[in-house]
DRENTORKOL-3810 file (N, C-alpha, C; in nm, 4 decimals):
REM DRENTORKOL-3810
@n.u->9.0785; n.v->8.3505; n.w->10.3963; ca.u->9.1811; ca.v->8.3285; ca.w->10.2955; c.u->9.1385; c.v->8.3844; c.w->10.1591
@n.u->9.0122; n.v->8.3724; n.w->10.1246; ca.u->8.9640; ca.v->8.4234; ca.w->9.9962; c.u->8.9839; c.v->8.5750; c.w->9.9885
@n.u->8.9640; n.v->8.6430; n.w->10.1014; ca.u->8.9843; ca.v->8.7880; ca.w->10.1044; c.u->9.1310; c.v->8.8222; c.w->10.0795
@n.u->9.2191; n.v->8.7451; n.w->10.1422; ca.u->9.3633; ca.v->8.7657; ca.w->10.1254; c.u->9.4019; c.v->8.7429; c.w->9.9784
@n.u->9.3484; n.v->8.6399; n.w->9.9184; ca.u->9.3767; ca.v->8.6070; ca.w->9.7780; c.u->9.3305; c.v->8.7204; c.w->9.6864
@n.u->9.2108; n.v->8.7730; n.w->9.7134; ca.u->9.1577; ca.v->8.8836; ca.w->9.6325; c.u->9.2447; c.v->9.0086; c.w->9.6490
@n.u->9.2883; n.v->9.0331; n.w->9.7707; ca.u->9.3726; ca.v->9.1488; ca.w->9.7978; c.u->9.5055; c.v->9.1397; c.w->9.7213
@n.u->9.5644; n.v->9.0203; n.w->9.7200; ca.u->9.6896; ca.v->8.9992; ca.w->9.6467; c.u->9.6663; c.v->9.0158; c.w->9.4967
@n.u->9.5606; n.v->8.9544; n.w->9.4452; ca.u->9.5303; ca.v->8.9638; ca.w->9.3020; c.u->9.5056; c.v->9.1088; c.w->9.2614
@n.u->9.4274; n.v->9.1815; n.w->9.3412; ca.u->9.3979; ca.v->9.3221; ca.w->9.3118; c.u->9.5251; c.v->9.4077; c.w->9.3127
@n.u->9.6152; n.v->9.3802; n.w->9.4075; ca.u->9.7411; ca.v->9.4549; ca.w->9.4145; c.u->9.8278; c.v->9.4254; c.w->9.2923
@n.u->9.8298; n.v->9.3001; n.w->9.2517; ca.u->9.9044; ca.v->9.2608; ca.w->9.1326; c.u->9.8511; c.v->9.3342; c.w->9.0089
@n.u->9.7195; n.v->9.3379; n.w->8.9958; ca.u->9.6564; ca.v->9.4073; ca.w->8.8819; c.u->9.6838; c.v->9.5573; c.w->8.8866
@n.u->9.6783; n.v->9.6133; n.w->9.0071; ca.u->9.7030; ca.v->9.7569; ca.w->9.0248; c.u->9.8440; c.v->9.7938; c.w->8.9773
@n.u->9.9429; n.v->9.7148; n.w->9.0180; ca.u->10.0817; ca.v->9.7437; ca.w->8.9803; c.u->10.1025; c.v->9.7199; c.w->8.8309
@n.u->10.0465; n.v->9.6118; n.w->8.7789; ca.u->10.0604; ca.v->9.5817; ca.w->8.6361; c.u->9.9943; c.v->9.6909; c.w->8.5518
@n.u->9.8834; n.v->9.7430; n.w->8.5987; ca.u->9.8127; ca.v->9.8489; ca.w->8.5249; c.u->9.9028; c.v->9.9702; c.w->8.5073
@n.u->9.9719; n.v->10.0089; n.w->8.6128; ca.u->10.0595; ca.v->10.1258; ca.w->8.6028; c.u->10.1813; c.v->10.0966; c.w->8.5148
@n.u->10.2287; n.v->9.9728; n.w->8.5154; ca.u->10.3464; ca.v->9.9384; ca.w->8.4339; c.u->10.3141; c.v->9.9253; c.w->8.2852
@n.u->10.1935; n.v->9.8799; n.w->8.2548; ca.u->10.1575; ca.v->9.8528; ca.w->8.1154; c.u->10.0604; c.v->9.9550; c.w->8.0560
@n.u->10.0277; n.v->10.0587; n.w->8.1338; ca.u->9.9396; ca.v->10.1634; ca.w->8.0832; c.u->9.7999; c.v->10.1136; c.w->8.0515
@n.u->9.7506; n.v->10.0232; n.w->8.1343; ca.u->9.6160; ca.v->9.9684; ca.w->8.1157; c.u->9.5337; c.v->9.9961; c.w->8.2404
@n.u->9.4066; n.v->9.9626; n.w->8.2344; ca.u->9.3199; ca.v->9.9710; ca.w->8.3511; c.u->9.3280; c.v->9.8370; c.w->8.4241
@n.u->9.3313; n.v->9.8405; n.w->8.5562; ca.u->9.3433; ca.v->9.7168; ca.w->8.6343; c.u->9.2315; c.v->9.6175; c.w->8.6017
@n.u->9.1156; n.v->9.6685; n.w->8.5627; ca.u->9.0019; ca.v->9.5809; ca.w->8.5331; c.u->9.0221; c.v->9.4994; c.w->8.4048
@n.u->9.1229; n.v->9.5347; n.w->8.3256; ca.u->9.1502; ca.v->9.4605; ca.w->8.2021; c.u->9.2187; c.v->9.3271; c.w->8.2289
@n.u->9.2726; n.v->9.3099; n.w->8.3479; ca.u->9.3445; ca.v->9.1870; ca.w->8.3816; c.u->9.2510; c.v->9.0847; c.w->8.4459
@n.u->9.2723; n.v->8.9582; n.w->8.4109; ca.u->9.1940; ca.v->8.8491; ca.w->8.4693; c.u->9.2882; c.v->8.7447; c.w->8.5273
@n.u->9.2314; n.v->8.6423; n.w->8.5893; ca.u->9.3104; ca.v->8.5308; ca.w->8.6424; c.u->9.3946; c.v->8.4672; c.w->8.5317
@n.u->9.3401; n.v->8.4663; n.w->8.4099; ca.u->9.4062; ca.v->8.3995; ca.w->8.2982; c.u->9.5015; c.v->8.4902; c.w->8.2212
@n.u->9.5114; n.v->8.6173; n.w->8.2600; ca.u->9.6031; ca.v->8.7071; ca.w->8.1897; c.u->9.7439; c.v->8.6492; c.w->8.1975
@n.u->9.8060; n.v->8.6352; n.w->8.0811; ca.u->9.9392; ca.v->8.5761; ca.w->8.0712; c.u->10.0462; c.v->8.6857; c.w->8.0726
@n.u->10.1478; n.v->8.6648; n.w->8.1562; ca.u->10.2596; ca.v->8.7584; ca.w->8.1590; c.u->10.3284; c.v->8.7609; c.w->8.0225
@n.u->10.3384; n.v->8.6448; n.w->7.9597; ca.u->10.4048; ca.v->8.6345; ca.w->7.8292; c.u->10.3315; c.v->8.7175; c.w->7.7236
@n.u->10.1982; n.v->8.7123; n.w->7.7261; ca.u->10.1194; ca.v->8.7885; ca.w->7.6301; c.u->10.1395; c.v->8.9396; c.w->7.6465
@n.u->10.1719; n.v->8.9816; n.w->7.7685; ca.u->10.1970; ca.v->9.1237; ca.w->7.7941; c.u->10.3369; c.v->9.1644; c.w->7.7491
@n.u->10.4203; n.v->9.0645; n.w->7.7208; ca.u->10.5583; ca.v->9.0943; ca.w->7.6837; c.u->10.6377; c.v->9.1486; c.w->7.8012
@n.u->10.6112; n.v->9.0939; n.w->7.9194; ca.u->10.6737; ca.v->9.1444; ca.w->8.0420; c.u->10.8251; c.v->9.1279; c.w->8.0382
@n.u->10.8933; n.v->9.2285; n.w->8.0854; ca.u->11.0391; ca.v->9.2276; ca.w->8.0918; c.u->11.0827; c.v->9.2017; c.w->8.2359
@n.u->11.2071; n.v->9.1595; n.w->8.2516; ca.u->11.2601; ca.v->9.1276; ca.w->8.3847; c.u->11.2448; c.v->9.2433; c.w->8.4828
@n.u->11.2705; n.v->9.3647; n.w->8.4360; ca.u->11.2603; ca.v->9.4803; ca.w->8.5250; c.u->11.1159; c.v->9.4986; c.w->8.5728
@n.u->11.0189; n.v->9.4677; n.w->8.4875; ca.u->10.8786; ca.v->9.4802; ca.w->8.5277; c.u->10.8409; c.v->9.3723; c.w->8.6293
@n.u->10.8950; n.v->9.2523; n.w->8.6116; ca.u->10.8715; ca.v->9.1462; ca.w->8.7103; c.u->10.9270; c.v->9.1917; c.w->8.8449
@n.u->11.0456; n.v->9.2474; n.w->8.8415; ca.u->11.1091; ca.v->9.2958; ca.w->8.9635; c.u->11.0259; c.v->9.4064; c.w->9.0293
@n.u->10.9713; n.v->9.4971; n.w->8.9489; ca.u->10.8886; ca.v->9.6052; ca.w->9.0035; c.u->10.7610; c.v->9.5497; c.w->9.0671
@n.u->10.7042; n.v->9.4476; n.w->9.0061; ca.u->10.5834; ca.v->9.3856; ca.w->9.0620; c.u->10.6155; c.v->9.3152; c.w->9.1930
@n.u->10.7235; n.v->9.2355; n.w->9.1944; ca.u->10.7559; ca.v->9.1619; ca.w->9.3171; c.u->10.7913; c.v->9.2583; c.w->9.4305
@n.u->10.8653; n.v->9.3629; n.w->9.3987; ca.u->10.9016; ca.v->9.4610; ca.w->9.5016; c.u->10.7766; c.v->9.5288; c.w->9.5583
@n.u->10.6845; n.v->9.5646; n.w->9.4707; ca.u->10.5586; ca.v->9.6266; ca.w->9.5141; c.u->10.4819; c.v->9.5326; c.w->9.6074
@n.u->10.4705; n.v->9.4060; n.w->9.5677; ca.u->10.3970; ca.v->9.3083; ca.w->9.6499; c.u->10.4693; c.v->9.2810; c.w->9.7818
@n.u->10.6020; n.v->9.2758; n.w->9.7772; ca.u->10.6794; ca.v->9.2547; ca.w->9.9006; c.u->10.6543; c.v->9.3677; c.w->9.9995
@n.u->10.6572; n.v->9.4902; n.w->9.9497; ca.u->10.6351; ca.v->9.6061; ca.w->10.0366; c.u->10.4928; c.v->9.6090; c.w->10.0908
@n.u->10.3973; n.v->9.5788; n.w->10.0051; ca.u->10.2567; ca.v->9.5858; ca.w->10.0446; c.u->10.2186; c.v->9.4775; c.w->10.1466
@n.u->10.2736; n.v->9.3569; n.w->10.1283; ca.u->10.2324; ca.v->9.2440; ca.w->10.2129; c.u->10.3407; c.v->9.1976; c.w->10.3099
@n.u->10.4522; n.v->9.2686; n.w->10.3145; ca.u->10.5612; ca.v->9.2358; ca.w->10.4066; c.u->10.5997; c.v->9.0882; c.w->10.3961
@n.u->10.6337; n.v->9.0484; n.w->10.2731; ca.u->10.6711; ca.v->8.9097; ca.w->10.2473; c.u->10.7861; c.v->8.9098; c.w->10.1467
@n.u->10.8754; n.v->8.8130; n.w->10.1575; ca.u->10.9839; ca.v->8.8012; ca.w->10.0603; c.u->10.9382; c.v->8.7094; c.w->9.9476
@n.u->10.9496; n.v->8.7575; n.w->9.8244; ca.u->10.9055; ca.v->8.6802; ca.w->9.7080; c.u->11.0277; c.v->8.6450; c.w->9.6238
@n.u->11.0641; n.v->8.5164; n.w->9.6203; ca.u->11.1785; ca.v->8.4769; ca.w->9.5373; c.u->11.1515; c.v->8.5086; c.w->9.3892
@n.u->11.2358; n.v->8.5928; n.w->9.3337; ca.u->11.2168; ca.v->8.6428; ca.w->9.1971; c.u->11.2016; c.v->8.5298; c.w->9.0952
@n.u->11.2934; n.v->8.4350; n.w->9.0961; ca.u->11.2919; ca.v->8.3298; ca.w->8.9930; c.u->11.1666; c.v->8.2421; c.w->9.0027
@n.u->11.1207; n.v->8.2160; n.w->9.1233; ca.u->10.9988; ca.v->8.1366; ca.w->9.1400; c.u->10.8775; c.v->8.2138; c.w->9.0874
@n.u->10.8715; n.v->8.3412; n.w->9.1209; ca.u->10.7606; ca.v->8.4249; ca.w->9.0747; c.u->10.7630; c.v->8.4352; c.w->8.9225
@n.u->10.8823; n.v->8.4490; n.w->8.8674; ca.u->10.9007; ca.v->8.4650; ca.w->8.7222; c.u->10.8471; c.v->8.3440; c.w->8.6452
@n.u->10.8458; n.v->8.2277; n.w->8.7071; ca.u->10.7992; ca.v->8.1054; ca.w->8.6407; c.u->10.6467; c.v->8.0962; c.w->8.6319
@n.u->10.5771; n.v->8.1801; n.w->8.7041; ca.u->10.4307; ca.v->8.1783; ca.w->8.7003; c.u->10.3845; c.v->8.2356; c.w->8.5670
@n.u->10.2927; n.v->8.1671; n.w->8.5020; ca.u->10.2517; ca.v->8.2069; ca.w->8.3675; c.u->10.1361; c.v->8.3061; c.w->8.3655
@n.u->10.0470; n.v->8.2981; n.w->8.4652; ca.u->9.9293; ca.v->8.3839; ca.w->8.4653; c.u->9.9205; c.v->8.4640; c.w->8.5946
@n.u->9.8364; n.v->8.5660; n.w->8.5924; ca.u->9.8133; ca.v->8.6460; ca.w->8.7126; c.u->9.7567; c.v->8.5587; c.w->8.8245
@n.u->9.6690; n.v->8.4656; n.w->8.7886; ca.u->9.6104; ca.v->8.3767; ca.w->8.8888; c.u->9.7157; c.v->8.2914; c.w->8.9573
@n.u->9.8068; n.v->8.2333; n.w->8.8786; ca.u->9.9146; ca.v->8.1515; ca.w->8.9358; c.u->10.0040; c.v->8.2365; c.w->9.0260
@n.u->10.0335; n.v->8.3565; n.w->8.9810; ca.u->10.1196; ca.v->8.4453; ca.w->9.0593; c.u->10.0538; c.v->8.4824; c.w->9.1923
@n.u->9.9245; n.v->8.5124; n.w->9.1886; ca.u->9.8523; ca.v->8.5473; ca.w->9.3115; c.u->9.8495; c.v->8.4290; c.w->9.4074
@n.u->9.8248; n.v->8.3082; n.w->9.3544; ca.u->9.8252; ca.v->8.1874; ca.w->9.4387; c.u->9.9609; c.v->8.1691; c.w->9.5052
@n.u->10.0663; n.v->8.1914; n.w->9.4300; ca.u->10.2021; ca.v->8.1753; ca.w->9.4823; c.u->10.2292; c.v->8.2728; c.w->9.5967
@n.u->10.1915; n.v->8.3978; n.w->9.5797; ca.u->10.2143; ca.v->8.4976; ca.w->9.6857; c.u->10.1332; c.v->8.4613; c.w->9.8101
@n.u->10.0100; n.v->8.4135; n.w->9.7917; ca.u->9.9285; ca.v->8.3730; ca.w->9.9068; c.u->9.9944; c.v->8.2561; c.w->9.9797
@n.u->10.0509; n.v->8.1615; n.w->9.9063; ca.u->10.1238; ca.v->8.0504; ca.w->9.9683; c.u->10.2368; c.v->8.1031; c.w->10.0562
@n.u->10.3100; n.v->8.2015; n.w->10.0056; ca.u->10.4199; ca.v->8.2597; ca.w->10.0823; c.u->10.3696; c.v->8.3302; c.w->10.2085
@n.u->10.2567; n.v->8.3968; n.w->10.1969; ca.u->10.1977; ca.v->8.4668; ca.w->10.3120; c.u->10.1550; c.v->8.3689; c.w->10.4209
@n.u->10.1139; n.v->8.2489; n.w->10.3786; ca.u->10.0635; ca.v->8.1500; ca.w->10.4737; c.u->10.1733; c.v->8.0645; c.w->10.5362
@n.u->10.2981; n.v->8.0885; n.w->10.4980; ca.u->10.4094; ca.v->8.0095; ca.w->10.5530; c.u->10.4454; c.v->8.0556; c.w->10.6926
END
């Protein structure tokens, strides 16, 4: 499970890096979506990327409520384990 969690977190960072013009290594578990000034379209791009990569449906509004990258990764792992 820890490997799966790391894979989800790394994928999240990878997609966010391309959307925000940063290096994936700049993101941590505590990185706040709010601090990045994330827009709805960017949330949608992240969820779509994760859905395609992990073959899982991610409810947009539930994902949108996650405040940090760590919370978001935990949420996606929960969905994978259902």
